[in-house]
N, C-alpha and C positions, 0 to 999 in steps of 0.2 A: 504493500500499500504506500510505503514511503516514496517508492519510485514514481507512482502515480501522482502523489501529492506534489512532488518536485516538478513534474511535468505541468501540473496546473499552475504552480507558482511562476513558472517560466512563461507560460502563455499569458498570464495576467500581467506580468512585467512587460512582455512584448506589446500587449495592448495599451498599457500605460504609456510606453515610449512613443507609440504611434499617435497618442492623443485621442484615441477613439472612445475613451471612457470619461464620463462626467465624474465630478467629485463624489457624488452620492453612489454612483456605481462602484467606484474604486473603494470607498469605505465599505460597502456591502460585500464585495468580493473579498476584501481583506478579512472581514469578520467571518465570512464563510470558510475561508481557508484555515483560520485559527481554530474554528470550531471542528472542522474536518480532521486537523491534526490532534486535537484533544480526543475526539471520538475514536480515532485510530489507536492512539495510545491506550485508552481505556479498553478497547476491544482486545488488544494484545494482552493487557494485564488480566482480563477476564478469561481468556483462553488458557493462559498459564494456570490459573486457579482451577479451572474445570479439568485440565489435564492432570494437575496434581491430585485433585480429589478422586478422579476416576481411577487412578492407579492403586489407591488404597483398598478399593472395593472391586477387585477383579472378578470375584466370584458372582455368578449370576444369581438372581433372586430365587429362581427354580431350584438351582443346586443347593443353595443355603437352606431353603425350606426343606428339601429332601433330606439333607443331613441333619437337621434338627428334629425330624420326625422319628 
């Protein structure tokens, strides 16, 4: 995702240089890119937590229930 984010930043910077964006649009795009970066970071952290939690309970529910019977 970081590669895609960098591409977006480059495209926005290119549009700014060409003068094709109003001040409001530049602010909006900047805010959106910051939010996208934060969501990407949060998504990565959540994936790590899910993977970490998933490793502890490798036994399936059916198998666990069968063993406890």
